[in-house]
ROKOLKE-856944 format. One line per 3 residues: number of its first residue (from 1); their letters; for each residue x, y, z of N, C-alpha, C. Coordinates in nm, 4 decimals, padded with zeros to 6 digits. Layout:
N
NUM = a = X:Y:Z:X:Y:Z:X:Y:Z | ...
//
This chain:
220
1 = mad = 01.8625:03.4162:-02.0285:01.8017:03.4691:-01.8881:01.8725:03.3887:-01.7816 | 01.9185:03.4910:-01.6965:01.9796:03.4143:-01.5606:01.8566:03.3843:-01.4731 | 01.8905:03.2577:-01.4439:01.7876:03.1927:-01.3549:01.7650:03.2784:-01.2126
4 = pvl = 01.8344:03.3288:-01.1348:01.8135:03.4118:-01.0096:01.7328:03.5217:-01.0266 | 01.7307:03.5821:-01.1444:01.6484:03.7036:-01.1656:01.5167:03.6897:-01.2310 | 01.4726:03.5681:-01.2709:01.3468:03.5505:-01.3269:01.2287:03.5669:-01.2441
7 = dia = 01.1298:03.6260:-01.3028:00.9874:03.6394:-01.2521:00.9145:03.5388:-01.3108 | 00.8527:03.4552:-01.2386:00.7734:03.3456:-01.2830:00.6121:03.3620:-01.2356 | 00.5354:03.3531:-01.3334:00.3915:03.3652:-01.3120:00.3241:03.2421:-01.3611
10 = vev = 00.2056:03.2078:-01.2873:00.1340:03.0866:-01.3272:00.0041:03.1156:-01.3754 | -00.0298:03.0523:-01.4941:-00.1517:03.0846:-01.5806:-00.2233:02.9520:-01.5617 | -00.3614:02.9544:-01.5410:-00.4354:02.8314:-01.5536:-00.5156:02.8417:-01.6741
13 = vrd = -00.5127:02.7369:-01.7584:-00.5763:02.7159:-01.8878:-00.6737:02.6094:-01.8720 | -00.8152:02.6118:-01.9182:-00.9007:02.5324:-01.9035:-00.9714:02.4959:-02.0274 | -00.8993:02.5163:-02.1445:-00.9676:02.4870:-02.2893:-00.8647:02.4826:-02.3882
16 = ras = -00.8899:02.3807:-02.4898:-00.8128:02.3366:-02.5829:-00.7678:02.4741:-02.6668 | -00.8497:02.5494:-02.7009:-00.8158:02.6777:-02.7774:-00.6997:02.7462:-02.6996 | -00.7192:02.7813:-02.5990:-00.6063:02.8651:-02.5240:-00.4840:02.7918:-02.5389
19 = lar = -00.4656:02.6618:-02.5190:-00.3294:02.5776:-02.5413:-00.2965:02.5873:-02.6884 | -00.3844:02.5696:-02.7859:-00.3591:02.5753:-02.9227:-00.2898:02.7016:-02.9598 | -00.3190:02.8327:-02.8996:-00.2700:02.9389:-02.9232:-00.1098:02.9692:-02.8846
22 = iav = -00.0823:02.8702:-02.7992:00.0650:02.8736:-02.7570:00.1324:02.7724:-02.8056 | 00.0995:02.6989:-02.9163:00.1553:02.5830:-02.9564:00.3214:02.6010:-03.0003 | 00.3547:02.7219:-03.0448:00.4939:02.7501:-03.0896:00.5670:02.7326:-02.9657
25 = qwe = 00.5278:02.8160:-02.8679:00.6000:02.8117:-02.7255:00.5959:02.6761:-02.6707 | 00.5007:02.6103:-02.6774:00.4782:02.4808:-02.6247:00.5805:02.3763:-02.6902 | 00.5816:02.3853:-02.8183:00.6897:02.2868:-02.8914:00.8364:02.3304:-02.8481
28 = dla = 00.8683:02.4568:-02.8253:00.9966:02.4937:-02.7844:01.0181:02.4374:-02.6371 | 00.9281:02.4574:-02.5556:00.9395:02.3785:-02.4299:00.9733:02.2396:-02.4288 | 00.8870:02.1624:-02.5064:00.9064:02.0266:-02.5187:01.0406:01.9859:-02.5671
31 = gha = 01.1029:02.0713:-02.6650:01.2236:02.0378:-02.7251:01.3389:02.0661:-02.6174 | 01.3019:02.1505:-02.5052:01.4082:02.1618:-02.4001:01.3593:02.1372:-02.2793 | 01.2819:02.0238:-02.2595:01.2335:01.9725:-02.1258:01.3302:01.9051:-02.0562
34 = les = 01.3151:01.9046:-01.9216:01.4073:01.8291:-01.8131:01.3812:01.6761:-01.8607 | 01.2678:01.6375:-01.8899:01.2315:01.5048:-01.9149:01.1367:01.4762:-02.0369 | 01.1359:01.4276:-02.1341:01.0496:01.4350:-02.2514:00.9216:01.3559:-02.2110
37 = npl = 00.7989:01.4060:-02.2768:00.6893:01.3158:-02.2497:00.6045:01.3433:-02.3903 | 00.6066:01.2516:-02.4895:00.5464:01.2771:-02.6098:00.3912:01.2990:-02.5960 | 00.3330:01.2528:-02.4828:00.1775:01.2511:-02.4627:00.1517:01.3898:-02.4378
40 = yep = 00.2399:01.4711:-02.3781:00.2057:01.6068:-02.3338:00.2487:01.6988:-02.4340 | 00.2864:01.6557:-02.5423:00.3237:01.7583:-02.6633:00.2162:01.7822:-02.7285 | 00.2146:01.9055:-02.8044:00.0849:01.9594:-02.8837:00.0294:01.8603:-02.9922
43 = wmm = 00.1112:01.7926:-03.0482:00.0667:01.6934:-03.1578:-00.0231:01.5771:-03.1018 | 00.0054:01.5245:-02.9792:-00.0694:01.4443:-02.9230:-00.1644:01.4890:-02.8227 | -00.1429:01.5838:-02.7490:-00.2441:01.6271:-02.6301:-00.3527:01.7128:-02.6939
46 = lpa = -00.3351:01.8028:-02.8093:-00.4299:01.8757:-02.8584:-00.5398:01.7782:-02.9298 | -00.5253:01.6793:-03.0029:-00.6241:01.6071:-03.0652:-00.6979:01.5136:-02.9259 | -00.6180:01.4672:-02.8320:-00.6962:01.4123:-02.7214:-00.7915:01.5022:-02.6603
49 = lda = -00.7678:01.6336:-02.6508:-00.8695:01.7174:-02.5861:-00.9697:01.7427:-02.6796 | -00.9538:01.7151:-02.7938:-01.0713:01.7314:-02.9098:-01.1774:01.6081:-02.8829 | -01.1105:01.5045:-02.8580:-01.1839:01.3691:-02.8615:-01.2948:01.3494:-02.7471
52 = pdg = -01.4153:01.2941:-02.7671:-01.4894:01.2624:-02.6484:-01.4273:01.2211:-02.5175 | -01.4903:01.2610:-02.4098:-01.4322:01.2273:-02.2954:-01.3034:01.2745:-02.2668 | -01.2510:01.3909:-02.3152:-01.1336:01.4521:-02.2960:-01.1100:01.4810:-02.1540
55 = gel = -01.2113:01.5013:-02.0870:-01.2074:01.5390:-01.9503:-01.1795:01.6873:-01.9075 | -01.2176:01.7123:-01.7880:-01.1895:01.8630:-01.7405:-01.0591:01.8872:-01.7328 | -01.0148:01.9957:-01.7847:-00.8639:02.0246:-01.7931:-00.8462:02.1548:-01.6891
58 = hcc = -00.7359:02.1372:-01.6060:-00.6862:02.2328:-01.5223:-00.5438:02.2547:-01.5577 | -00.4923:02.3106:-01.6599:-00.3501:02.2913:-01.7091:-00.2590:02.4357:-01.6379 | -00.1771:02.4148:-01.5637:-00.1077:02.5195:-01.5114:00.0260:02.5427:-01.6078
61 = llw = 00.0388:02.6583:-01.6495:00.1365:02.6962:-01.7297:00.2341:02.7965:-01.6591 | 00.3658:02.7853:-01.6573:00.4666:02.8721:-01.5919:00.5261:02.9533:-01.6901 | 00.5144:03.0828:-01.6794:00.5898:03.1832:-01.7643:00.6964:03.2486:-01.6856
64 = ard = 00.8194:03.2510:-01.7443:00.9378:03.3157:-01.6956:00.9742:03.4426:-01.7671 | 00.9892:03.5484:-01.6898:01.0424:03.6856:-01.7636:01.1427:03.7236:-01.6809 | 01.2493:03.8039:-01.7621:01.3557:03.8785:-01.7044:01.3006:03.9984:-01.6696
67 = per = 01.3047:04.0496:-01.5277:01.2595:04.1812:-01.5074:01.3417:04.2764:-01.5616 | 01.4606:04.2720:-01.5897:01.5440:04.3655:-01.6433:01.5497:04.3816:-01.8091 | 01.4615:04.2831:-01.8638:01.4380:04.2972:-02.0196:01.2982:04.3014:-02.0323
70 = sdl = 01.2422:04.3891:-02.0195:01.1005:04.4020:-02.0389:01.0492:04.3948:-02.1866 | 01.1404:04.4172:-02.2704:01.1368:04.4070:-02.4114:01.1198:04.2759:-02.4771 | 01.1554:04.1840:-02.3883:01.1570:04.0455:-02.4307:01.0391:03.9912:-02.3842
73 = pat = 00.9821:03.8860:-02.4665:00.8524:03.8165:-02.4257:00.9023:03.7061:-02.3222 | 00.7783:03.6913:-02.2498:00.7818:03.5740:-02.1458:00.8142:03.4525:-02.2134 | 00.8858:03.3584:-02.1418:00.9190:03.2228:-02.1837:00.8315:03.1073:-02.1236
76 = lcg = 00.7869:03.0222:-02.1856:00.7013:02.9098:-02.1269:00.8058:02.8086:-02.0761 | 00.8162:02.7969:-01.9344:00.9097:02.7059:-01.8745:00.8454:02.5914:-01.7941 | 00.7087:02.5930:-01.8055:00.6441:02.4500:-01.7354:00.5128:02.4387:-01.7913
79 = lfp = 00.4649:02.3191:-01.8129:00.3240:02.2822:-01.8609:00.2956:02.1544:-01.7561 | 00.2018:02.1854:-01.6733:00.1499:02.0728:-01.5940:00.0069:02.0553:-01.6148 | -00.0344:01.9618:-01.6978:-00.1875:01.9231:-01.7084:-00.2459:01.8508:-01.6075
82 = frr = -00.3439:01.9096:-01.5382:-00.4054:01.8403:-01.4303:-00.5657:01.8362:-01.4584 | -00.6322:01.7542:-01.3851:-00.7684:01.7690:-01.3736:-00.8083:01.7909:-01.2301 | -00.9046:01.8725:-01.2144:-00.9651:01.9008:-01.0791:-01.0562:01.8008:-01.0271
85 = erg = -01.0453:01.7513:-00.9112:-01.1596:01.6558:-00.8548:-01.1891:01.6980:-00.7187 | -01.3132:01.6491:-00.6790:-01.3548:01.6625:-00.5433:-01.3893:01.5327:-00.4687 | -01.3805:01.5200:-00.3399:-01.4096:01.4066:-00.2741:-01.2842:01.3082:-00.2929
88 = yrg = -01.1565:01.3659:-00.2908:-01.0313:01.2946:-00.2970:-01.0139:01.1891:-00.2031 | -01.0115:01.0600:-00.2358:-00.9827:00.9502:-00.1321:-01.0698:00.9568:-00.0226 | -01.1948:01.0131:-00.0373:-01.2831:01.0095:00.0707:-01.2810:01.1404:00.1520
91 = fpa = -01.1990:01.2323:00.1260:-01.1982:01.3497:00.1780:-01.2772:01.4484:00.1125 | -01.3526:01.5435:00.1853:-01.4260:01.6461:00.1093:-01.3470:01.7613:00.0739 | -01.2440:01.7496:-00.0204:-01.1493:01.8636:-00.0442:-01.1263:01.8448:-00.1974
94 = sal = -01.0960:01.9537:-00.2598:-01.0636:01.9483:-00.4033:-00.9060:01.9028:-00.4204 | -00.8915:01.8269:-00.5271:-00.7386:01.7882:-00.5579:-00.7267:01.8006:-00.6995 | -00.5859:01.8008:-00.7418:-00.5624:01.8090:-00.8678:-00.4837:01.6807:-00.8928
97 = rsw = -00.5223:01.6091:-01.0194:-00.4557:01.4905:-01.0456:-00.4064:01.5044:-01.1970 | -00.2940:01.4362:-01.2231:-00.2491:01.4475:-01.3548:-00.3405:01.4159:-01.4692 | -00.3500:01.5025:-01.5747:-00.4460:01.4703:-01.6744:-00.4029:01.3678:-01.7704
100 = shp = -00.4968:01.2906:-01.8074:-00.4763:01.1939:-01.9095:-00.6175:01.1491:-01.9735 | -00.6204:01.1014:-02.0974:-00.7241:01.0713:-02.1782:-00.7718:00.9300:-02.1343 | -00.9055:00.9074:-02.1177:-00.9517:00.7747:-02.0747:-00.9188:00.6628:-02.1806
103 = swa = -00.9056:00.7032:-02.3050:-00.8732:00.5939:-02.4144:-00.7270:00.5507:-02.4174 | -00.6353:00.6378:-02.3579:-00.5067:00.5905:-02.3616:-00.4880:00.4528:-02.2801 | -00.4173:00.3622:-02.3449:-00.3839:00.2236:-02.2821:-00.3055:00.2378:-02.1600
106 = wel = -00.1956:00.3358:-02.1708:-00.0983:00.3603:-02.0767:-00.0450:00.4990:-02.0878 | -00.0688:00.5634:-01.9838:-00.0234:00.7050:-01.9988:00.0941:00.7395:-01.9065 | 00.1918:00.8151:-01.9601:00.2949:00.8778:-01.8939:00.2693:01.0163:-01.8429
109 = ctp = 00.2667:01.0390:-01.7336:00.2112:01.1778:-01.6976:00.3183:01.2777:-01.6483 | 00.4378:01.2587:-01.6981:00.5420:01.3488:-01.6516:00.5256:01.4845:-01.7151 | 00.5148:01.5979:-01.6410:00.4845:01.7220:-01.6789:00.6232:01.7710:-01.7584
112 = lvr = 00.5889:01.8699:-01.8534:00.6938:01.9348:-01.9196:00.7643:02.0650:-01.8361 | 00.8843:02.0440:-01.8164:00.9635:02.1481:-01.7237:01.0908:02.1902:-01.7838 | 01.1000:02.3212:-01.8260:01.2382:02.3526:-01.8919:01.3404:02.3173:-01.8120
115 = tdg = 01.4477:02.2547:-01.8899:01.5739:02.2249:-01.8091:01.6456:02.3350:-01.7283 | 01.6609:02.4461:-01.8111:01.7276:02.5588:-01.7436:01.6337:02.6267:-01.6350 | 01.6799:02.6085:-01.5121:01.6090:02.6651:-01.3996:01.4927:02.5782:-01.3447
118 = ahr = 01.5060:02.4398:-01.3886:01.4035:02.3469:-01.3478:01.3438:02.3470:-01.1941 | 01.4488:02.3413:-01.1084:01.4131:02.3566:-00.9702:01.3290:02.4794:-00.9408 | 01.3622:02.5885:-00.9941:01.2998:02.7122:-00.9510:01.1454:02.7069:-01.0182
121 = hva = 01.1332:02.6419:-01.1192:01.0042:02.6191:-01.1827:00.9071:02.5480:-01.1021 | 00.9631:02.4179:-01.0626:00.8738:02.3465:-00.9821:00.8448:02.3943:-00.8435 | 00.9370:02.4725:-00.7892:00.9289:02.5325:-00.6596:00.8352:02.6381:-00.6768
124 = all = 00.8229:02.7072:-00.7772:00.7335:02.8115:-00.8068:00.5781:02.7734:-00.8065 | 00.5626:02.6528:-00.8886:00.4365:02.5995:-00.8885:00.3874:02.5334:-00.7562 | 00.4744:02.4753:-00.6784:00.4243:02.4338:-00.5437:00.3887:02.5555:-00.4614
127 = dwl = 00.4563:02.6496:-00.4581:00.4202:02.7679:-00.3802:00.3026:02.8263:-00.4317 | 00.2695:02.8326:-00.5657:00.1367:02.8971:-00.6079:00.0336:02.8090:-00.5722 | 00.0493:02.6645:-00.5787:-00.0485:02.5787:-00.5406:-00.1013:02.6069:-00.3942
130 = ard = -00.0101:02.6313:-00.3088:-00.0351:02.6372:-00.1609:-00.1149:02.7791:-00.1577 | -00.0841:02.8838:-00.2266:-00.1483:02.9987:-00.2028:-00.2889:02.9935:-00.2836 | -00.2994:02.9167:-00.3701:-00.4351:02.9024:-00.4443:-00.5284:02.8148:-00.3691
133 = gaa = -00.4860:02.7468:-00.2633:-00.5899:02.6698:-00.1652:-00.5872:02.5206:-00.2209 | -00.5228:02.4693:-00.2985:-00.5106:02.3277:-00.3390:-00.4804:02.2495:-00.1973 | -00.5721:02.1432:-00.1896:-00.5408:02.0671:-00.0613:-00.4384:01.9354:-00.1097
136 = vie = -00.4564:01.8751:-00.2082:-00.3795:01.7596:-00.2404:-00.3420:01.7787:-00.3978 | -00.2299:01.7404:-00.4339:-00.2044:01.7427:-00.5690:-00.1402:01.5906:-00.5967 | -00.1886:01.5104:-00.7129:-00.1235:01.3847:-00.7362:-00.0883:01.3736:-00.8677
139 = frh = 00.0561:01.3502:-00.8652:00.1205:01.3172:-00.9917:00.1228:01.1795:-01.0109 | 00.0655:01.1450:-01.1242:00.0374:00.9944:-01.1640:00.1316:00.9433:-01.2742 | 00.1724:00.8166:-01.2599:00.2480:00.7530:-01.3431:00.3754:00.8274:-01.4021
142 = lpr = 00.4525:00.8515:-01.2854:00.5875:00.9088:-01.3064:00.6731:00.7875:-01.2906 | 00.7906:00.7984:-01.3694:00.9002:00.7024:-01.3524:00.9585:00.7066:-01.2311 | 00.9861:00.5909:-01.1671:01.0465:00.5947:-01.0315:01.1603:00.6527:-01.0095
145 = aga = 01.2530:00.6694:-01.1261:01.3796:00.7279:-01.1291:01.3817:00.8298:-01.2611 | 01.4139:00.9508:-01.2192:01.4431:01.0487:-01.3457:01.4545:01.1767:-01.2974 | 01.4948:01.2793:-01.3939:01.5344:01.3992:-01.3650:01.4275:01.4769:-01.2954
148 = fmd = 01.2904:01.4631:-01.3426:01.1938:01.5509:-01.2697:01.1627:01.4950:-01.1391 | 01.1573:01.3510:-01.1031:01.1555:01.3175:-00.9753:01.2447:01.3670:-00.8792 | 01.3815:01.3885:-00.9298:01.4865:01.4531:-00.8335:01.4603:01.5862:-00.8225
151 = vla = 01.4030:01.6630:-00.8901:01.3923:01.8053:-00.8827:01.2747:01.8271:-00.7903 | 01.1643:01.7346:-00.8243:01.0312:01.7471:-00.7204:01.0669:01.7066:-00.5795 | 01.1678:01.6076:-00.5651:01.1925:01.5654:-00.4203:01.2626:01.6720:-00.3606
154 = eal = 01.3489:01.7312:-00.4122:01.4186:01.8462:-00.3410:01.3564:01.9542:-00.3143 | 01.2333:01.9872:-00.3987:01.1462:02.1168:-00.3726:01.0485:02.0703:-00.2478 | 01.0186:01.9411:-00.2401:00.9381:01.8888:-00.1413:01.0121:01.8888:-00.0110
157 = rer = 01.1360:01.8602:-00.0085:01.2088:01.8586:00.1126:01.2353:01.9980:00.1513 | 01.2490:02.0986:00.0654:01.2728:02.2433:00.1212:01.1475:02.2855:00.1825 | 01.0231:02.2479:00.1241:00.9069:02.2930:00.1934:00.8340:02.2027:00.2869
160 = elt = 00.9106:02.1008:00.3288:00.8597:02.0029:00.4245:00.7006:01.9723:00.4098 | 00.6747:01.9426:00.2666:00.5533:01.9052:00.2358:00.5463:01.7544:00.2663 | 00.4312:01.6959:00.2784:00.4103:01.5622:00.3103:00.3598:01.4846:00.1645
163 = lfa = 00.4026:01.3442:00.1604:00.3918:01.2836:00.0538:00.3454:01.1324:00.0809 | 00.2549:01.0925:00.0022:00.2340:00.9371:00.0004:00.2576:00.8827:-00.1229 | 00.3442:00.7837:-00.1368:00.4022:00.7312:-00.2603:00.3546:00.5911:-00.2752
166 = ddv = 00.3115:00.5537:-00.3824:00.2899:00.3935:-00.4110:00.3308:00.3566:-00.5499 | 00.3837:00.2481:-00.5579:00.4288:00.2100:-00.6940:00.2927:00.1454:-00.7604 | 00.3020:00.1390:-00.9043:00.1938:00.0823:-00.9720:00.2601:00.0050:-01.0877
169 = aap = 00.1830:-00.0833:-01.1448:00.2315:-00.1801:-01.2321:00.2727:-00.1243:-01.3711 | 00.3673:-00.1590:-01.4212:00.4101:-00.0880:-01.5474:00.4214:-00.1918:-01.6680 | 00.3688:-00.1458:-01.7915:00.3792:-00.2681:-01.8996:00.5082:-00.2997:-01.9395
172 = awt = 00.5283:-00.3881:-02.0221:00.6682:-00.4443:-02.0558:00.7478:-00.3338:-02.1283 | 00.7055:-00.2528:-02.2148:00.7781:-00.1504:-02.2987:00.8529:-00.0501:-02.1972 | 00.7996:-00.0345:-02.0704:00.8631:00.0518:-01.9825:01.0040:-00.0125:-01.9275
175 = gsl = 01.0295:-00.1241:-01.9424:01.1401:-00.1998:-01.8987:01.1448:-00.2056:-01.7535 | 01.2470:-00.1656:-01.6822:01.2732:-00.1884:-01.5461:01.2381:-00.0611:-01.4733 | 01.2128:00.0572:-01.5459:01.1645:00.1759:-01.4846:01.0638:00.1673:-01.3754
178 = gmr = 00.9603:00.1143:-01.4145:00.8296:00.1232:-01.3354:00.7728:00.2302:-01.3213 | 00.6533:00.2480:-01.2412:00.5915:00.3925:-01.2279:00.5645:00.4236:-01.0878 | 00.5202:00.5411:-01.0613:00.5047:00.5688:-00.9392:00.3971:00.6739:-00.9264
181 = nla = 00.2957:00.6870:-00.8322:00.1992:00.7936:-00.8003:00.2516:00.8547:-00.6678 | 00.2269:01.0025:-00.6900:00.2582:01.0723:-00.5678:00.1430:01.1565:-00.5290 | 00.0983:01.1357:-00.4018:-00.0038:01.2207:-00.3748:00.0531:01.3293:-00.2578
184 = igi = 00.0578:01.4545:-00.2897:00.1153:01.5411:-00.2074:00.0278:01.6330:-00.1500 | 00.0347:01.6468:-00.0037:-00.0537:01.7400:00.0841:-00.0073:01.8704:00.0751 | -00.0756:01.9676:00.0074:-00.0400:02.0996:00.0027:-00.0962:02.1978:00.0968
187 = gil = -00.2360:02.1701:00.1260:-00.3080:02.2568:00.1997:-00.3475:02.1986:00.3279 | -00.4682:02.1947:00.3682:-00.5419:02.1551:00.4882:-00.5109:02.0118:00.5226 | -00.4838:01.9334:00.4228:-00.4698:01.7912:00.4445:-00.3322:01.7414:00.4505
190 = gem = -00.2303:01.8491:00.4436:-00.0945:01.8119:00.4443:-00.0530:01.7313:00.5640 | -00.1062:01.7610:00.6770:-00.0530:01.6849:00.7928:-00.1114:01.5556:00.8110 | -00.1913:01.5021:00.7264:-00.2533:01.3761:00.7217:-00.1810:01.2822:00.6464
193 = wvs = -00.0796:01.3292:00.5696:00.0019:01.2461:00.4746:00.1314:01.2201:00.5497 | 00.1892:01.0995:00.5028:00.3146:01.0505:00.5554:00.4260:01.0966:00.4803 | 00.5236:01.1616:00.5368:00.6687:01.1951:00.4674:00.7234:01.0557:00.4246
196 = mlp = 00.7615:01.0479:00.2938:00.8403:00.9393:00.2474:00.9470:00.9664:00.1465 | 01.0479:01.0496:00.1897:01.1365:01.0742:00.0818:01.2781:01.0413:00.1631 | 01.3762:00.9817:00.0972:01.3689:00.9464:-00.0518:01.2494:00.8616:-00.0881
199 = llh = 01.2106:00.8520:-00.2050:01.0792:00.7775:-00.2455:01.1026:00.6326:-00.2553 | 01.0565:00.5752:-00.1495:01.0867:00.4103:-00.1526:00.9499:00.3591:-00.1093 | 00.9395:00.2277:-00.1670:00.8153:00.1592:-00.1331:00.8110:00.1396:00.0192
202 = rtk = 00.7014:00.1551:00.0903:00.6693:00.1146:00.2117:00.5520:00.0421:00.2353 | 00.5480:-00.0282:00.3344:00.4380:-00.1260:00.3592:00.3150:-00.0452:00.4376 | 00.2014:-00.1063:00.4322:00.1151:-00.0317:00.5137:00.1170:-00.0114:00.6644
205 = rri = 00.1905:-00.1163:00.7211:00.2140:-00.1051:00.8517:00.3237:00.0166:00.8883 | 00.4131:00.0313:00.8124:00.5139:00.1261:00.8281:00.4573:00.2629:00.7953 | 00.3665:00.2750:00.6992:00.2822:00.3946:00.6791:00.2277:00.4376:00.8088
208 = aaa = 00.1409:00.3499:00.8635:00.0704:00.3651:00.9729:00.1489:00.4227:01.0993 | 00.2738:00.3484:01.1195:00.3532:00.3879:01.2272:00.4012:00.5177:01.2073 | 00.4436:00.5630:01.0834:00.4972:00.6915:01.0628:00.3957:00.8004:01.0758
211 = ari = 00.2661:00.7612:01.0628:00.1614:00.8601:01.0745:00.1381:00.8928:01.2251 | 00.1694:00.8261:01.3080:00.1496:00.8512:01.4592:00.2617:00.9467:01.5031 | 00.3432:00.9730:01.4310:00.4648:01.0675:01.4481:00.4186:01.2022:01.4594
214 = asp = 00.4290:01.2975:01.5471:00.3558:01.4209:01.5638:00.4188:01.5038:01.4292 | 00.5398:01.5069:01.4258:00.6091:01.5937:01.3132:00.7099:01.5246:01.2292 | 00.6707:01.4285:01.1327:00.7580:01.3588:01.0675:00.8611:01.4346:00.9847
217 = alp = 00.9790:01.3988:01.0059:01.0900:01.4594:00.9125:01.1136:01.4147:00.7956 | 01.1691:01.4988:00.7023:01.2106:01.4399:00.5631:01.3599:01.3970:00.5787 | 01.3813:01.2846:00.5352:01.5180:01.2306:00.5254:01.6163:01.3428:00.4416
220 = a = 01.7369:01.3345:00.4829:01.8314:01.4233:00.4192:01.8606:01.3545:00.2815
//
């Protein structure tokens, strides 16, 4: 399928059974993902959803179809597991945060995105979230450097979305990669966040100074 002509639809799944029904497409996506994440593959995530305290699921699935080949089935090109929360960081608004099971000692929350057309898929998700009325979306425990981070950063620059990034401690097995949490203002709270691309560590003093700028620009 040629990327420029793809139609991309977003489906929200809130239960384990719906995910189990697409296990074959899910495994194919995992095998062709821009960045692998075993915790978000069927063999790991489905049992976690069965376990107690699996948490409220709000999983965004991206399906791509070639409009010129209606005889072909849609392809699963993105799996973004979130949980919906209210009262995010003191604001009376809903937010989506990366899903993980409380029993996991350390969770990698990189979503699964098909390598072919990855930028288009991530952009389609951000645009859908804006239309859906999401105020904030938080990607948790992403490697500071990686293919998904690069694609996400470019999509954010194009849309002039605002971002708060902070580093979090990483266990020894992650080596020197480290981790990062990204809170992205999508809707009404967008103007309250500080643009910080490229994704660099900033002190609270510099964050406060940047917040006073009326229209912070995203670095090239």
